[in-house]
PyMOL Python script that loads the backbone (N, CA, C, O; Angstrom):
from pymol import cmd

cmd.read_pdbstr("""\
ATOM      1  N   MET A   1       0.814  -1.185   0.000  1.00  0.00           N
ATOM      2  CA  MET A   1       0.000   0.000   0.000  1.00  0.00           C
ATOM      3  C   MET A   1       0.865   1.259   0.000  1.00  0.00           C
ATOM      4  O   MET A   1       0.501   2.261  -0.616  1.00  0.00           O
ATOM      5  N   ARG A   2       1.996   1.214   0.679  1.00  0.00           N
ATOM      6  CA  ARG A   2       2.872   2.374   0.738  1.00  0.00           C
ATOM      7  C   ARG A   2       3.484   2.694  -0.614  1.00  0.00           C
ATOM      8  O   ARG A   2       3.754   3.858  -0.909  1.00  0.00           O
ATOM      9  N   LYS A   3       3.704   1.699  -1.427  1.00  0.00           N
ATOM     10  CA  LYS A   3       4.309   1.924  -2.736  1.00  0.00           C
ATOM     11  C   LYS A   3       3.313   2.543  -3.712  1.00  0.00           C
ATOM     12  O   LYS A   3       3.727   3.186  -4.677  1.00  0.00           O
ATOM     13  N   ARG A   4       2.036   2.369  -3.490  1.00  0.00           N
ATOM     14  CA  ARG A   4       1.016   2.921  -4.385  1.00  0.00           C
ATOM     15  C   ARG A   4       0.777   4.409  -4.132  1.00  0.00           C
ATOM     16  O   ARG A   4       0.358   5.131  -5.037  1.00  0.00           O
ATOM     17  N   GLY A   5       1.037   4.865  -2.924  1.00  0.00           N
ATOM     18  CA  GLY A   5       0.787   6.267  -2.560  1.00  0.00           C
ATOM     19  C   GLY A   5       1.472   7.259  -3.486  1.00  0.00           C
ATOM     20  O   GLY A   5       0.800   8.143  -4.018  1.00  0.00           O
ATOM     21  N   PRO A   6       2.789   7.155  -3.705  1.00  0.00           N
ATOM     22  CA  PRO A   6       3.463   8.091  -4.610  1.00  0.00           C
ATOM     23  C   PRO A   6       2.959   7.991  -6.049  1.00  0.00           C
ATOM     24  O   PRO A   6       2.897   8.997  -6.756  1.00  0.00           O
ATOM     25  N   ILE A   7       2.605   6.802  -6.477  1.00  0.00           N
ATOM     26  CA  ILE A   7       2.097   6.625  -7.841  1.00  0.00           C
ATOM     27  C   ILE A   7       0.749   7.327  -7.986  1.00  0.00           C
ATOM     28  O   ILE A   7       0.518   8.041  -8.962  1.00  0.00           O
ATOM     29  N   ILE A   8      -0.133   7.124  -7.022  1.00  0.00           N
ATOM     30  CA  ILE A   8      -1.451   7.777  -7.066  1.00  0.00           C
ATOM     31  C   ILE A   8      -1.290   9.289  -6.998  1.00  0.00           C
ATOM     32  O   ILE A   8      -1.979  10.018  -7.712  1.00  0.00           O
ATOM     33  N   LEU A   9      -0.397   9.763  -6.155  1.00  0.00           N
ATOM     34  CA  LEU A   9      -0.148  11.193  -6.030  1.00  0.00           C
ATOM     35  C   LEU A   9       0.392  11.761  -7.342  1.00  0.00           C
ATOM     36  O   LEU A   9      -0.032  12.838  -7.763  1.00  0.00           O
ATOM     37  N   GLY A  10       1.306  11.065  -7.984  1.00  0.00           N
ATOM     38  CA  GLY A  10       1.864  11.508  -9.264  1.00  0.00           C
ATOM     39  C   GLY A  10       0.820  11.565 -10.357  1.00  0.00           C
ATOM     40  O   GLY A  10       0.768  12.530 -11.120  1.00  0.00           O
ATOM     41  N   VAL A  11      -0.020  10.529 -10.441  1.00  0.00           N
ATOM     42  CA  VAL A  11      -1.079  10.497 -11.454  1.00  0.00           C
ATOM     43  C   VAL A  11      -2.071  11.633 -11.210  1.00  0.00           C
ATOM     44  O   VAL A  11      -2.523  12.277 -12.156  1.00  0.00           O
ATOM     45  N   THR A  12      -2.406  11.877  -9.951  1.00  0.00           N
ATOM     46  CA  THR A  12      -3.325  12.966  -9.613  1.00  0.00           C
ATOM     47  C   THR A  12      -2.729  14.313  -9.992  1.00  0.00           C
ATOM     48  O   THR A  12      -3.428  15.161 -10.547  1.00  0.00           O
ATOM     49  N   ALA A  13      -1.452  14.525  -9.704  1.00  0.00           N
ATOM     50  CA  ALA A  13      -0.791  15.791 -10.042  1.00  0.00           C
ATOM     51  C   ALA A  13      -0.767  16.012 -11.554  1.00  0.00           C
ATOM     52  O   ALA A  13      -1.032  17.118 -12.024  1.00  0.00           O
ATOM     53  N   ILE A  14      -0.454  14.976 -12.304  1.00  0.00           N
ATOM     54  CA  ILE A  14      -0.421  15.088 -13.764  1.00  0.00           C
ATOM     55  C   ILE A  14      -1.810  15.370 -14.304  1.00  0.00           C
ATOM     56  O   ILE A  14      -1.961  16.188 -15.212  1.00  0.00           O
ATOM     57  N   THR A  15      -2.816  14.722 -13.773  1.00  0.00           N
ATOM     58  CA  THR A  15      -4.194  14.945 -14.212  1.00  0.00           C
ATOM     59  C   THR A  15      -4.627  16.384 -13.936  1.00  0.00           C
ATOM     60  O   THR A  15      -5.254  17.013 -14.789  1.00  0.00           O
ATOM     61  N   LEU A  16      -4.302  16.907 -12.762  1.00  0.00           N
ATOM     62  CA  LEU A  16      -4.652  18.291 -12.436  1.00  0.00           C
ATOM     63  C   LEU A  16      -3.928  19.277 -13.343  1.00  0.00           C
ATOM     64  O   LEU A  16      -4.516  20.258 -13.798  1.00  0.00           O
ATOM     65  N   PHE A  17      -2.661  19.016 -13.603  1.00  0.00           N
ATOM     66  CA  PHE A  17      -1.886  19.881 -14.492  1.00  0.00           C
ATOM     67  C   PHE A  17      -2.482  19.899 -15.896  1.00  0.00           C
ATOM     68  O   PHE A  17      -2.668  20.968 -16.477  1.00  0.00           O
ATOM     69  N   LEU A  18      -2.778  18.734 -16.439  1.00  0.00           N
ATOM     70  CA  LEU A  18      -3.366  18.665 -17.780  1.00  0.00           C
ATOM     71  C   LEU A  18      -4.737  19.323 -17.822  1.00  0.00           C
ATOM     72  O   LEU A  18      -5.078  19.977 -18.808  1.00  0.00           O
ATOM     73  N   GLY A  19      -5.525  19.160 -16.769  1.00  0.00           N
ATOM     74  CA  GLY A  19      -6.832  19.811 -16.706  1.00  0.00           C
ATOM     75  C   GLY A  19      -6.700  21.321 -16.721  1.00  0.00           C
ATOM     76  O   GLY A  19      -7.445  21.998 -17.429  1.00  0.00           O
ATOM     77  N   ALA A  20      -5.761  21.863 -15.950  1.00  0.00           N
ATOM     78  CA  ALA A  20      -5.539  23.312 -15.931  1.00  0.00           C
ATOM     79  C   ALA A  20      -5.037  23.798 -17.282  1.00  0.00           C
ATOM     80  O   ALA A  20      -5.437  24.869 -17.740  1.00  0.00           O
ATOM     81  N   LEU A  21      -4.178  23.039 -17.919  1.00  0.00           N
ATOM     82  CA  LEU A  21      -3.658  23.408 -19.230  1.00  0.00           C
ATOM     83  C   LEU A  21      -4.770  23.455 -20.275  1.00  0.00           C
ATOM     84  O   LEU A  21      -4.842  24.399 -21.062  1.00  0.00           O
ATOM     85  N   ILE A  22      -5.619  22.463 -20.286  1.00  0.00           N
ATOM     86  CA  ILE A  22      -6.741  22.419 -21.234  1.00  0.00           C
ATOM     87  C   ILE A  22      -7.726  23.536 -20.943  1.00  0.00           C
ATOM     88  O   ILE A  22      -8.196  24.194 -21.871  1.00  0.00           O
ATOM     89  N   TYR A  23      -8.047  23.764 -19.684  1.00  0.00           N
ATOM     90  CA  TYR A  23      -8.974  24.830 -19.307  1.00  0.00           C
ATOM     91  C   TYR A  23      -8.429  26.191 -19.744  1.00  0.00           C
ATOM     92  O   TYR A  23      -9.181  27.017 -20.263  1.00  0.00           O
ATOM     93  N   GLY A  24      -7.139  26.432 -19.541  1.00  0.00           N
ATOM     94  CA  GLY A  24      -6.530  27.704 -19.928  1.00  0.00           C
ATOM     95  C   GLY A  24      -6.497  27.912 -21.420  1.00  0.00           C
ATOM     96  O   GLY A  24      -6.531  29.053 -21.880  1.00  0.00           O
ATOM     97  N   SER A  25      -6.431  26.854 -22.183  1.00  0.00           N
ATOM     98  CA  SER A  25      -6.377  26.990 -23.637  1.00  0.00           C
ATOM     99  C   SER A  25      -7.736  27.349 -24.238  1.00  0.00           C
ATOM    100  O   SER A  25      -7.815  27.701 -25.414  1.00  0.00           O
ATOM    101  N   PHE A  26      -8.793  27.265 -23.454  1.00  0.00           N
ATOM    102  CA  PHE A  26     -10.113  27.611 -23.951  1.00  0.00           C
ATOM    103  C   PHE A  26     -10.473  29.075 -23.706  1.00  0.00           C
ATOM    104  O   PHE A  26     -11.614  29.474 -23.942  1.00  0.00           O
ATOM    105  N   SER A  27      -9.511  29.886 -23.232  1.00  0.00           N
ATOM    106  CA  SER A  27      -9.811  31.299 -23.010  1.00  0.00           C
ATOM    107  C   SER A  27     -10.166  31.955 -24.341  1.00  0.00           C
ATOM    108  O   SER A  27      -9.611  31.613 -25.385  1.00  0.00           O
ATOM    109  N   VAL A  28     -11.075  32.878 -24.287  1.00  0.00           N
ATOM    110  CA  VAL A  28     -11.589  33.508 -25.496  1.00  0.00           C
ATOM    111  C   VAL A  28     -10.641  34.609 -25.954  1.00  0.00           C
ATOM    112  O   VAL A  28     -10.330  35.527 -25.195  1.00  0.00           O
ATOM    113  N   VAL A  29     -10.190  34.514 -27.185  1.00  0.00           N
ATOM    114  CA  VAL A  29      -9.371  35.558 -27.784  1.00  0.00           C
ATOM    115  C   VAL A  29     -10.327  36.563 -28.408  1.00  0.00           C
ATOM    116  O   VAL A  29     -11.103  36.229 -29.303  1.00  0.00           O
ATOM    117  N   GLN A  30     -10.260  37.792 -27.926  1.00  0.00           N
ATOM    118  CA  GLN A  30     -11.183  38.811 -28.412  1.00  0.00           C
ATOM    119  C   GLN A  30     -10.495  39.855 -29.280  1.00  0.00           C
ATOM    120  O   GLN A  30     -11.176  40.659 -29.917  1.00  0.00           O
ATOM    121  N   ALA A  31      -9.163  39.866 -29.324  1.00  0.00           N
ATOM    122  CA  ALA A  31      -8.438  40.849 -30.127  1.00  0.00           C
ATOM    123  C   ALA A  31      -7.171  40.217 -30.690  1.00  0.00           C
ATOM    124  O   ALA A  31      -6.582  39.317 -30.090  1.00  0.00           O
ATOM    125  N   GLU A  32      -6.769  40.712 -31.856  1.00  0.00           N
ATOM    126  CA  GLU A  32      -5.549  40.253 -32.496  1.00  0.00           C
ATOM    127  C   GLU A  32      -4.892  41.454 -33.165  1.00  0.00           C
ATOM    128  O   GLU A  32      -5.551  42.200 -33.890  1.00  0.00           O
ATOM    129  N   CYS A  33      -3.600  41.642 -32.925  1.00  0.00           N
ATOM    130  CA  CYS A  33      -2.863  42.764 -33.507  1.00  0.00           C
ATOM    131  C   CYS A  33      -1.629  42.255 -34.240  1.00  0.00           C
ATOM    132  O   CYS A  33      -0.978  41.299 -33.819  1.00  0.00           O
ATOM    133  N   GLU A  34      -1.332  42.915 -35.337  1.00  0.00           N
ATOM    134  CA  GLU A  34      -0.100  42.657 -36.062  1.00  0.00           C
ATOM    135  C   GLU A  34       0.688  43.956 -36.048  1.00  0.00           C
ATOM    136  O   GLU A  34       0.156  45.017 -36.376  1.00  0.00           O
ATOM    137  N   LEU A  35       1.965  43.870 -35.666  1.00  0.00           N
ATOM    138  CA  LEU A  35       2.789  45.073 -35.608  1.00  0.00           C
ATOM    139  C   LEU A  35       4.227  44.756 -35.957  1.00  0.00           C
ATOM    140  O   LEU A  35       4.639  43.597 -35.987  1.00  0.00           O
ATOM    141  N   CYS A  36       4.988  45.818 -36.222  1.00  0.00           N
ATOM    142  CA  CYS A  36       6.408  45.696 -36.524  1.00  0.00           C
ATOM    143  C   CYS A  36       7.184  46.573 -35.546  1.00  0.00           C
ATOM    144  O   CYS A  36       6.741  47.666 -35.194  1.00  0.00           O
ATOM    145  N   VAL A  37       8.334  46.091 -35.117  1.00  0.00           N
ATOM    146  CA  VAL A  37       9.191  46.825 -34.195  1.00  0.00           C
ATOM    147  C   VAL A  37      10.576  46.928 -34.824  1.00  0.00           C
ATOM    148  O   VAL A  37      11.099  45.952 -35.363  1.00  0.00           O
ATOM    149  N   GLU A  38      11.167  48.131 -34.748  1.00  0.00           N
ATOM    150  CA  GLU A  38      12.546  48.327 -35.189  1.00  0.00           C
ATOM    151  C   GLU A  38      13.416  48.466 -33.954  1.00  0.00           C
ATOM    152  O   GLU A  38      13.115  49.250 -33.054  1.00  0.00           O
ATOM    153  N   PHE A  39      14.505  47.691 -33.918  1.00  0.00           N
ATOM    154  CA  PHE A  39      15.402  47.712 -32.759  1.00  0.00           C
ATOM    155  C   PHE A  39      16.796  47.278 -33.192  1.00  0.00           C
ATOM    156  O   PHE A  39      16.950  46.247 -33.845  1.00  0.00           O
ATOM    157  N   ASN A  40      17.806  48.054 -32.835  1.00  0.00           N
ATOM    158  CA  ASN A  40      19.210  47.751 -33.165  1.00  0.00           C
ATOM    159  C   ASN A  40      19.420  47.461 -34.642  1.00  0.00           C
ATOM    160  O   ASN A  40      20.143  46.532 -35.003  1.00  0.00           O
ATOM    161  N   GLY A  41      18.792  48.248 -35.487  1.00  0.00           N
ATOM    162  CA  GLY A  41      18.959  48.089 -36.928  1.00  0.00           C
ATOM    163  C   GLY A  41      18.198  46.920 -37.534  1.00  0.00           C
ATOM    164  O   GLY A  41      18.352  46.631 -38.721  1.00  0.00           O
ATOM    165  N   MET A  42      17.394  46.258 -36.749  1.00  0.00           N
ATOM    166  CA  MET A  42      16.599  45.138 -37.252  1.00  0.00           C
ATOM    167  C   MET A  42      15.124  45.514 -37.203  1.00  0.00           C
ATOM    168  O   MET A  42      14.717  46.403 -36.455  1.00  0.00           O
ATOM    169  N   ARG A  43      14.344  44.831 -38.004  1.00  0.00           N
ATOM    170  CA  ARG A  43      12.900  45.039 -38.030  1.00  0.00           C
ATOM    171  C   ARG A  43      12.231  43.670 -37.987  1.00  0.00           C
ATOM    172  O   ARG A  43      12.559  42.779 -38.770  1.00  0.00           O
ATOM    173  N   GLU A  44      11.296  43.521 -37.066  1.00  0.00           N
ATOM    174  CA  GLU A  44      10.608  42.234 -36.903  1.00  0.00           C
ATOM    175  C   GLU A  44       9.113  42.490 -36.790  1.00  0.00           C
ATOM    176  O   GLU A  44       8.688  43.374 -36.047  1.00  0.00           O
ATOM    177  N   CYS A  45       8.317  41.723 -37.523  1.00  0.00           N
ATOM    178  CA  CYS A  45       6.863  41.841 -37.483  1.00  0.00           C
ATOM    179  C   CYS A  45       6.279  40.563 -36.888  1.00  0.00           C
ATOM    180  O   CYS A  45       6.700  39.457 -37.226  1.00  0.00           O
ATOM    181  N   ARG A  46       5.308  40.733 -36.004  1.00  0.00           N
ATOM    182  CA  ARG A  46       4.675  39.593 -35.350  1.00  0.00           C
ATOM    183  C   ARG A  46       3.199  39.885 -35.105  1.00  0.00           C
ATOM    184  O   ARG A  46       2.754  41.031 -35.157  1.00  0.00           O
ATOM    185  N   THR A  47       2.456  38.816 -34.836  1.00  0.00           N
ATOM    186  CA  THR A  47       1.042  38.907 -34.502  1.00  0.00           C
ATOM    187  C   THR A  47       0.862  38.411 -33.073  1.00  0.00           C
ATOM    188  O   THR A  47       1.499  37.446 -32.652  1.00  0.00           O
ATOM    189  N   GLY A  48      -0.018  39.088 -32.334  1.00  0.00           N
ATOM    190  CA  GLY A  48      -0.319  38.685 -30.965  1.00  0.00           C
ATOM    191  C   GLY A  48      -1.816  38.713 -30.733  1.00  0.00           C
ATOM    192  O   GLY A  48      -2.540  39.431 -31.424  1.00  0.00           O
ATOM    193  N   SER A  49      -2.279  37.951 -29.783  1.00  0.00           N
ATOM    194  CA  SER A  49      -3.707  37.932 -29.466  1.00  0.00           C
ATOM    195  C   SER A  49      -3.897  38.059 -27.971  1.00  0.00           C
ATOM    196  O   SER A  49      -3.002  37.749 -27.185  1.00  0.00           O
ATOM    197  N   GLY A  50      -5.083  38.522 -27.588  1.00  0.00           N
ATOM    198  CA  GLY A  50      -5.391  38.700 -26.180  1.00  0.00           C
ATOM    199  C   GLY A  50      -6.861  38.982 -25.970  1.00  0.00           C
ATOM    200  O   GLY A  50      -7.662  38.936 -26.903  1.00  0.00           O
ATOM    201  N   THR A  51      -7.198  39.272 -24.734  1.00  0.00           N
ATOM    202  CA  THR A  51      -8.602  39.533 -24.417  1.00  0.00           C
ATOM    203  C   THR A  51      -9.024  40.935 -24.805  1.00  0.00           C
ATOM    204  O   THR A  51     -10.220  41.213 -24.888  1.00  0.00           O
ATOM    205  N   ASN A  52      -8.049  41.850 -25.050  1.00  0.00           N
ATOM    206  CA  ASN A  52      -8.361  43.193 -25.549  1.00  0.00           C
ATOM    207  C   ASN A  52      -7.221  43.638 -26.461  1.00  0.00           C
ATOM    208  O   ASN A  52      -6.197  42.962 -26.557  1.00  0.00           O
ATOM    209  N   ALA A  53      -7.400  44.779 -27.132  1.00  0.00           N
ATOM    210  CA  ALA A  53      -6.423  45.240 -28.117  1.00  0.00           C
ATOM    211  C   ALA A  53      -5.065  45.536 -27.486  1.00  0.00           C
ATOM    212  O   ALA A  53      -4.032  45.237 -28.085  1.00  0.00           O
ATOM    213  N   GLU A  54      -5.049  46.113 -26.301  1.00  0.00           N
ATOM    214  CA  GLU A  54      -3.781  46.438 -25.642  1.00  0.00           C
ATOM    215  C   GLU A  54      -3.004  45.168 -25.286  1.00  0.00           C
ATOM    216  O   GLU A  54      -1.790  45.105 -25.483  1.00  0.00           O
ATOM    217  N   GLU A  55      -3.686  44.182 -24.773  1.00  0.00           N
ATOM    218  CA  GLU A  55      -3.034  42.910 -24.444  1.00  0.00           C
ATOM    219  C   GLU A  55      -2.498  42.239 -25.709  1.00  0.00           C
ATOM    220  O   GLU A  55      -1.409  41.665 -25.689  1.00  0.00           O
ATOM    221  N   ALA A  56      -3.245  42.305 -26.799  1.00  0.00           N
ATOM    222  CA  ALA A  56      -2.810  41.717 -28.068  1.00  0.00           C
ATOM    223  C   ALA A  56      -1.594  42.456 -28.613  1.00  0.00           C
ATOM    224  O   ALA A  56      -0.676  41.831 -29.144  1.00  0.00           O
ATOM    225  N   ARG A  57      -1.581  43.791 -28.485  1.00  0.00           N
ATOM    226  CA  ARG A  57      -0.451  44.583 -28.956  1.00  0.00           C
ATOM    227  C   ARG A  57       0.806  44.245 -28.150  1.00  0.00           C
ATOM    228  O   ARG A  57       1.889  44.102 -28.717  1.00  0.00           O
ATOM    229  N   GLN A  58       0.662  44.119 -26.841  1.00  0.00           N
ATOM    230  CA  GLN A  58       1.800  43.781 -25.994  1.00  0.00           C
ATOM    231  C   GLN A  58       2.341  42.387 -26.312  1.00  0.00           C
ATOM    232  O   GLN A  58       3.554  42.175 -26.320  1.00  0.00           O
ATOM    233  N   ALA A  59       1.451  41.452 -26.572  1.00  0.00           N
ATOM    234  CA  ALA A  59       1.885  40.086 -26.905  1.00  0.00           C
ATOM    235  C   ALA A  59       2.671  40.077 -28.212  1.00  0.00           C
ATOM    236  O   ALA A  59       3.685  39.389 -28.324  1.00  0.00           O
ATOM    237  N   ALA A  60       2.207  40.837 -29.196  1.00  0.00           N
ATOM    238  CA  ALA A  60       2.901  40.909 -30.479  1.00  0.00           C
ATOM    239  C   ALA A  60       4.269  41.570 -30.318  1.00  0.00           C
ATOM    240  O   ALA A  60       5.247  41.130 -30.922  1.00  0.00           O
ATOM    241  N   GLN A  61       4.340  42.631 -29.502  1.00  0.00           N
ATOM    242  CA  GLN A  61       5.613  43.309 -29.301  1.00  0.00           C
ATOM    243  C   GLN A  61       6.595  42.420 -28.539  1.00  0.00           C
ATOM    244  O   GLN A  61       7.781  42.395 -28.865  1.00  0.00           O
ATOM    245  N   ARG A  62       6.121  41.698 -27.541  1.00  0.00           N
ATOM    246  CA  ARG A  62       7.002  40.770 -26.824  1.00  0.00           C
ATOM    247  C   ARG A  62       7.559  39.702 -27.772  1.00  0.00           C
ATOM    248  O   ARG A  62       8.732  39.339 -27.687  1.00  0.00           O
ATOM    249  N   ALA A  63       6.711  39.208 -28.669  1.00  0.00           N
ATOM    250  CA  ALA A  63       7.156  38.178 -29.618  1.00  0.00           C
ATOM    251  C   ALA A  63       8.200  38.737 -30.578  1.00  0.00           C
ATOM    252  O   ALA A  63       9.180  38.059 -30.890  1.00  0.00           O
ATOM    253  N   ALA A  64       8.001  39.959 -31.046  1.00  0.00           N
ATOM    254  CA  ALA A  64       8.968  40.584 -31.949  1.00  0.00           C
ATOM    255  C   ALA A  64      10.287  40.843 -31.228  1.00  0.00           C
ATOM    256  O   ALA A  64      11.357  40.576 -31.775  1.00  0.00           O
ATOM    257  N   CYS A  65      10.216  41.357 -30.014  1.00  0.00           N
ATOM    258  CA  CYS A  65      11.427  41.663 -29.253  1.00  0.00           C
ATOM    259  C   CYS A  65      12.183  40.403 -28.849  1.00  0.00           C
ATOM    260  O   CYS A  65      13.405  40.438 -28.710  1.00  0.00           O
ATOM    261  N   ALA A  66      11.485  39.306 -28.661  1.00  0.00           N
ATOM    262  CA  ALA A  66      12.144  38.052 -28.288  1.00  0.00           C
ATOM    263  C   ALA A  66      13.117  37.600 -29.365  1.00  0.00           C
ATOM    264  O   ALA A  66      14.111  36.937 -29.066  1.00  0.00           O
ATOM    265  N   VAL A  67      12.842  37.948 -30.601  1.00  0.00           N
ATOM    266  CA  VAL A  67      13.710  37.559 -31.712  1.00  0.00           C
ATOM    267  C   VAL A  67      14.933  38.469 -31.787  1.00  0.00           C
ATOM    268  O   VAL A  67      16.031  38.011 -32.102  1.00  0.00           O
ATOM    269  N   MET A  68      14.746  39.759 -31.497  1.00  0.00           N
ATOM    270  CA  MET A  68      15.813  40.738 -31.721  1.00  0.00           C
ATOM    271  C   MET A  68      16.662  41.045 -30.486  1.00  0.00           C
ATOM    272  O   MET A  68      17.853  41.323 -30.621  1.00  0.00           O
ATOM    273  N   ALA A  69      16.082  41.003 -29.301  1.00  0.00           N
ATOM    274  CA  ALA A  69      16.780  41.439 -28.094  1.00  0.00           C
ATOM    275  C   ALA A  69      17.421  40.262 -27.374  1.00  0.00           C
ATOM    276  O   ALA A  69      16.845  39.178 -27.280  1.00  0.00           O
ATOM    277  N   GLN A  70      18.613  40.496 -26.875  1.00  0.00           N
ATOM    278  CA  GLN A  70      19.304  39.471 -26.099  1.00  0.00           C
ATOM    279  C   GLN A  70      19.696  40.084 -24.768  1.00  0.00           C
ATOM    280  O   GLN A  70      20.438  41.065 -24.728  1.00  0.00           O
ATOM    281  N   GLY A  71      19.210  39.523 -23.698  1.00  0.00           N
ATOM    282  CA  GLY A  71      19.489  40.040 -22.376  1.00  0.00           C
ATOM    283  C   GLY A  71      18.339  40.890 -21.865  1.00  0.00           C
ATOM    284  O   GLY A  71      17.512  41.366 -22.642  1.00  0.00           O
ATOM    285  N   MET A  72      18.292  41.073 -20.572  1.00  0.00           N
ATOM    286  CA  MET A  72      17.188  41.790 -19.936  1.00  0.00           C
ATOM    287  C   MET A  72      17.150  43.262 -20.346  1.00  0.00           C
ATOM    288  O   MET A  72      16.077  43.787 -20.639  1.00  0.00           O
ATOM    289  N   ASP A  73      18.311  43.940 -20.372  1.00  0.00           N
ATOM    290  CA  ASP A  73      18.335  45.357 -20.724  1.00  0.00           C
ATOM    291  C   ASP A  73      17.815  45.588 -22.138  1.00  0.00           C
ATOM    292  O   ASP A  73      17.012  46.493 -22.365  1.00  0.00           O
ATOM    293  N   ALA A  74      18.267  44.776 -23.084  1.00  0.00           N
ATOM    294  CA  ALA A  74      17.829  44.920 -24.473  1.00  0.00           C
ATOM    295  C   ALA A  74      16.351  44.581 -24.616  1.00  0.00           C
ATOM    296  O   ALA A  74      15.644  45.220 -25.395  1.00  0.00           O
ATOM    297  N   THR A  75      15.881  43.591 -23.879  1.00  0.00           N
ATOM    298  CA  THR A  75      14.462  43.220 -23.939  1.00  0.00           C
ATOM    299  C   THR A  75      13.589  44.369 -23.441  1.00  0.00           C
ATOM    300  O   THR A  75      12.554  44.666 -24.038  1.00  0.00           O
ATOM    301  N   ILE A  76      14.001  45.012 -22.354  1.00  0.00           N
ATOM    302  CA  ILE A  76      13.240  46.150 -21.830  1.00  0.00           C
ATOM    303  C   ILE A  76      13.281  47.315 -22.804  1.00  0.00           C
ATOM    304  O   ILE A  76      12.258  47.950 -23.056  1.00  0.00           O
ATOM    305  N   ALA A  77      14.464  47.603 -23.359  1.00  0.00           N
ATOM    306  CA  ALA A  77      14.591  48.702 -24.319  1.00  0.00           C
ATOM    307  C   ALA A  77      13.737  48.456 -25.551  1.00  0.00           C
ATOM    308  O   ALA A  77      13.081  49.372 -26.045  1.00  0.00           O
ATOM    309  N   CYS A  78      13.740  47.245 -26.042  1.00  0.00           N
ATOM    310  CA  CYS A  78      12.922  46.903 -27.216  1.00  0.00           C
ATOM    311  C   CYS A  78      11.434  47.027 -26.888  1.00  0.00           C
ATOM    312  O   CYS A  78      10.654  47.529 -27.698  1.00  0.00           O
ATOM    313  N   GLY A  79      11.050  46.573 -25.711  1.00  0.00           N
ATOM    314  CA  GLY A  79       9.655  46.659 -25.299  1.00  0.00           C
ATOM    315  C   GLY A  79       9.160  48.087 -25.146  1.00  0.00           C
ATOM    316  O   GLY A  79       7.959  48.343 -25.227  1.00  0.00           O
ATOM    317  N   ASN A  80      10.090  49.027 -24.924  1.00  0.00           N
ATOM    318  CA  ASN A  80       9.717  50.433 -24.787  1.00  0.00           C
ATOM    319  C   ASN A  80       9.676  51.175 -26.118  1.00  0.00           C
ATOM    320  O   ASN A  80       9.279  52.339 -26.165  1.00  0.00           O
ATOM    321  N   ARG A  81      10.076  50.520 -27.187  1.00  0.00           N
ATOM    322  CA  ARG A  81      10.032  51.146 -28.518  1.00  0.00           C
ATOM    323  C   ARG A  81       8.583  51.305 -28.965  1.00  0.00           C
ATOM    324  O   ARG A  81       7.722  50.492 -28.630  1.00  0.00           O
ATOM    325  N   GLN A  82       8.334  52.356 -29.719  1.00  0.00           N
ATOM    326  CA  GLN A  82       7.002  52.578 -30.278  1.00  0.00           C
ATOM    327  C   GLN A  82       6.868  51.698 -31.526  1.00  0.00           C
ATOM    328  O   GLN A  82       7.597  51.907 -32.496  1.00  0.00           O
ATOM    329  N   PRO A  83       5.970  50.735 -31.524  1.00  0.00           N
ATOM    330  CA  PRO A  83       5.841  49.847 -32.689  1.00  0.00           C
ATOM    331  C   PRO A  83       5.009  50.502 -33.788  1.00  0.00           C
ATOM    332  O   PRO A  83       4.236  51.429 -33.551  1.00  0.00           O
ATOM    333  N   GLU A  84       5.197  49.988 -34.985  1.00  0.00           N
ATOM    334  CA  GLU A  84       4.338  50.362 -36.109  1.00  0.00           C
ATOM    335  C   GLU A  84       3.224  49.328 -36.152  1.00  0.00           C
ATOM    336  O   GLU A  84       3.445  48.175 -36.522  1.00  0.00           O
ATOM    337  N   VAL A  85       2.028  49.751 -35.771  1.00  0.00           N
ATOM    338  CA  VAL A  85       0.878  48.814 -35.723  1.00  0.00           C
ATOM    339  C   VAL A  85       0.314  48.706 -37.126  1.00  0.00           C
ATOM    340  O   VAL A  85      -0.107  49.703 -37.712  1.00  0.00           O
ATOM    341  N   ARG A  86       0.305  47.511 -37.656  1.00  0.00           N
ATOM    342  CA  ARG A  86      -0.256  47.285 -38.983  1.00  0.00           C
ATOM    343  C   ARG A  86      -1.766  47.136 -38.922  1.00  0.00           C
ATOM    344  O   ARG A  86      -2.490  47.715 -39.732  1.00  0.00           O
ATOM    345  N   SER A  87      -2.240  46.349 -37.948  1.00  0.00           N
ATOM    346  CA  SER A  87      -3.683  46.168 -37.821  1.00  0.00           C
ATOM    347  C   SER A  87      -4.021  45.601 -36.450  1.00  0.00           C
ATOM    348  O   SER A  87      -3.244  44.847 -35.864  1.00  0.00           O
ATOM    349  N   CYS A  88      -5.184  45.972 -35.954  1.00  0.00           N
ATOM    350  CA  CYS A  88      -5.732  45.403 -34.732  1.00  0.00           C
ATOM    351  C   CYS A  88      -7.207  45.116 -34.992  1.00  0.00           C
ATOM    352  O   CYS A  88      -7.949  45.980 -35.458  1.00  0.00           O
ATOM    353  N   GLN A  89      -7.615  43.900 -34.687  1.00  0.00           N
ATOM    354  CA  GLN A  89      -9.004  43.510 -34.878  1.00  0.00           C
ATOM    355  C   GLN A  89      -9.566  43.011 -33.551  1.00  0.00           C
ATOM    356  O   GLN A  89      -8.931  42.221 -32.852  1.00  0.00           O
ATOM    357  N   THR A  90     -10.745  43.474 -33.220  1.00  0.00           N
ATOM    358  CA  THR A  90     -11.384  43.007 -31.997  1.00  0.00           C
ATOM    359  C   THR A  90     -12.610  42.184 -32.327  1.00  0.00           C
ATOM    360  O   THR A  90     -13.289  41.698 -31.422  1.00  0.00           O
TER     361      THR A  90
END
""", "prot")
cmd.dss("prot")
cmd.show_as("cartoon", "prot")
cmd.util.cbc("prot")
cmd.orient("prot")
């Protein structure tokens, strides 16, 4: 009986994790933005989605900066750049 306890606990933990993951993936996307960011002589365009236009714009900018910026300082500097918003749809 003692050997089954950790197995049952592990299966329960995995089941809860997968349930939370599936539940989170069903969140409603209400906005989508496409934008371009220029940083350190590079230009990157990405699309982001979120529950509102601002959240979608931030997601797109984070995705663009992830490609161009290396390190925390550069990531923050890139995130503070004014992006060229191509389109936002709600």
